[in-house]
Structure formats: C-alpha cells, structure tokens
Phi, psi and omega in degrees: 000317180295321180294318178296319179297316182291323177295317178297319179297316179297317179300314180295319178299318178297319179297312181293323178294324177294320178296321180292317181296321183268007181284171187261072178276179183262145168249190182293316186242352178205172173290157185293339181270008178295127182292144177243107178239153179294141177242119178204091186235136175241124180243130176262106185288358173281344181278144182304327181297339185244010181305325182303332182281359176277351181241142176302135183076003173285146182215161175212159166268140175242120181235038180274170175299143183063034175245035178087188183280330182234006180097187183231158166248120179247130182229142175272126178250174179297333183252004181154236181222159169232135176237108183258143171285145181275358173280135177298132185282345191253351179222153181296141182300137169211193187292347185235030182240020177277121182293146179220155179276134181240123175057026179059015180227346185223158171253134186237137169263113185293340182291315183232009178062023173291139181234149174233155176286126185301316186283340183239335184083003180286139177297140176280165178304137179084004179296149182273010179207157172259357179284132172280165174300147178298129179246158181237158179289157177211161169226145183225130176256110183295329182291317182263349185058042177256124179250121176251129179243132185209167176212000000 
C-alpha cells in the first residue's frame, strides 16, 4: 500500500510540475509560450508587392519563409519601419490569436478584441494588456530600397 501511494504521489507531482513549466506565464515582452522562430526577411521595396511600404502608414503582411510562425506585419512610419510578429503577445497562440490590421490604423487580436496603434504598437484604451506586439530589428538601405528584418 505504501509503495503504491508513493508511486501515485510521484506521478501526480510530475503531472503538476509539467503543467507549471508549460503554463502561460509572463516574460518581459511576451507570454512565456510565445513561439521563437528565426526571423530573416529581405524585402525589395522596388517590387510591386511591397510598394505600400514606400509611403508613410503603408503596411503589408509578410508570410515568407523565416518570417515567424504566423508571419509579420510591416508598416512604414514617419521615422522608419515597424515589423510586428502576428502572434498576439499577451496570450498563448491558438487558432484565433493571429494579429490582423483593422481599418489601416490598428492591429487587432480577434480572440479578445485587444487593439494596438499600427504606427507605434502602443495598446489602445481598453486593451487587455500593456504589452505591445513583439517587434523585430531591421536595416534599410535608402539607395537600393532593400529592407532587412531580423531577430
């Protein structure tokens, strides 16, 4: 009886420790279950698919290889570019947490309707999080109009 009890106790302890490790706690800039995939995208803004990025407030979705698990939202701002991950930063990914652009001015999480300002990434009033969308580094060559996004 004692042996069965101790085996059962160990089994239960393992299950609960696994749940705690895989739970959706917070990190500094995203929830802990946020996927980390390599980001390495090169966009030639001379190509028609990327023309929108030649104008301030122009944006596109990027769904190329090495653009994260769900792609990127890239927007031209007055001071450069913003490259946002399309995974919601505040909740664990599921089928309804892919960020999308709404009315050309906001980023929306369809799961809980949290919104961010497209040009800055700041949460709008009433947002269910203070976390902005995950952003990535970029370099831009004005002469060749080549935009590199990386992580």
